C-alpha positions as CSV (number, residue, x, y, z in Angstrom):
1,M,7.5,45.0,-20.4
2,A,4.9,42.2,-19.7
3,V,4.5,40.8,-16.2
4,I,3.1,37.3,-15.8
5,G,1.9,36.3,-12.4
6,F,-0.3,33.8,-10.6
7,S,-3.0,34.6,-8.1
8,G,-4.8,31.9,-6.2
9,G,-4.3,29.2,-3.7
10,L,-3.0,25.7,-3.7
11,S,-4.2,22.8,-1.7
12,A,-2.3,19.6,-1.2
13,G,-5.3,17.5,-0.5
14,A,-5.1,14.2,1.3
15,I,-1.7,12.6,1.3
16,Q,-1.5,8.8,1.8
17,V,1.7,6.8,2.4
18,N,1.8,3.1,1.7
19,I,4.5,0.9,3.2
20,A,5.4,-2.7,2.8
21,E,8.2,-3.8,5.1
22,G,10.6,-6.3,3.8
23,R,8.7,-7.0,0.6
24,G,7.1,-5.4,-2.4
25,F,3.4,-4.6,-2.7
26,T,1.0,-7.5,-3.6
27,P,-1.3,-7.2,-6.6
28,D,-4.2,-6.6,-4.2
29,E,-2.4,-3.8,-2.4
30,L,-1.4,-2.1,-5.7
31,A,-5.0,-2.4,-7.0
32,D,-6.3,-0.8,-3.9
33,Q,-3.8,2.1,-4.3
34,A,-4.8,2.5,-8.0
35,M,-8.5,2.4,-7.3
36,R,-8.2,5.3,-4.8
37,K,-6.7,7.3,-7.7
38,L,-9.1,6.1,-10.4
39,M,-12.6,6.1,-8.9
40,A,-14.5,7.4,-5.9
41,V,-18.1,6.6,-5.1
42,S,-20.1,9.2,-3.2
43,D,-22.0,7.9,-0.1
44,T,-24.6,10.5,-0.9
45,A,-25.4,9.3,-4.4
46,P,-28.8,7.8,-5.0
47,P,-28.8,4.2,-3.9
48,P,-29.2,2.6,-7.4
49,I,-26.4,4.7,-8.9
50,R,-24.2,4.2,-5.8
51,D,-24.7,0.4,-5.9
52,Q,-24.0,0.3,-9.6
53,A,-20.8,2.3,-9.1
54,Y,-19.7,0.0,-6.3
55,A,-20.3,-3.0,-8.5
56,F,-18.3,-1.5,-11.3
57,Q,-15.5,-0.5,-8.9
58,Q,-15.2,-4.0,-7.6
59,R,-15.1,-5.5,-11.1
60,L,-12.5,-3.0,-12.2
61,R,-10.4,-3.9,-9.1
62,A,-10.7,-7.6,-9.8
63,I,-9.5,-7.1,-13.4
64,M,-6.6,-5.0,-12.1
65,V,-5.5,-7.6,-9.5
66,H,-5.6,-10.3,-12.2
67,Y,-3.3,-8.4,-14.6
68,L,-1.0,-7.2,-11.9
69,A,-0.5,-10.8,-10.7
70,Q,0.1,-11.8,-14.3
71,A,2.7,-9.0,-14.7
72,A,4.5,-10.2,-11.6
73,R,4.5,-13.8,-12.9
74,S,5.8,-12.6,-16.3
75,E,8.6,-10.6,-14.6
76,R,9.6,-13.7,-12.6
77,T,9.7,-15.8,-15.8
78,T,12.0,-13.2,-17.4
79,L,14.3,-13.1,-14.4
80,Y,14.3,-16.9,-14.3
81,N,15.4,-17.2,-17.9
82,K,18.0,-14.5,-17.6
83,L,19.5,-16.2,-14.6
84,L,19.6,-19.6,-16.4
85,K,21.2,-18.0,-19.4
86,A,23.8,-16.4,-17.1
87,G,24.7,-19.8,-15.7
88,E,22.9,-19.3,-12.3
89,P,20.5,-22.2,-12.1
90,E,20.3,-22.1,-8.2
91,A,19.4,-18.5,-8.2
92,A,16.9,-19.2,-11.0
93,A,15.2,-21.9,-8.9
94,L,14.8,-19.4,-6.1
95,I,12.9,-17.0,-8.3
96,L,10.3,-19.8,-9.0
97,K,9.7,-20.2,-5.3
98,L,8.5,-16.6,-4.9
């Protein structure tokens, strides 16, 4: 009979909760959340490396914000067209005001 076991410890690490009351998250907020998962820059790194990493991090964040905003606009366009097709022009017009 074989016995399989696990020995070791688990650490939950830092837990962060993000809340947006009465609305969804903005592209900027979503990009900030993603960047915390994607990339960390050490404050103790040599200055040239740290500066280059910060510059790359900011560029990556800007690209992410751009495409998240584009995705939100695209989703609104899809909803607008579905509402028009369903015979709901007033509701469709509200989608464009978001």
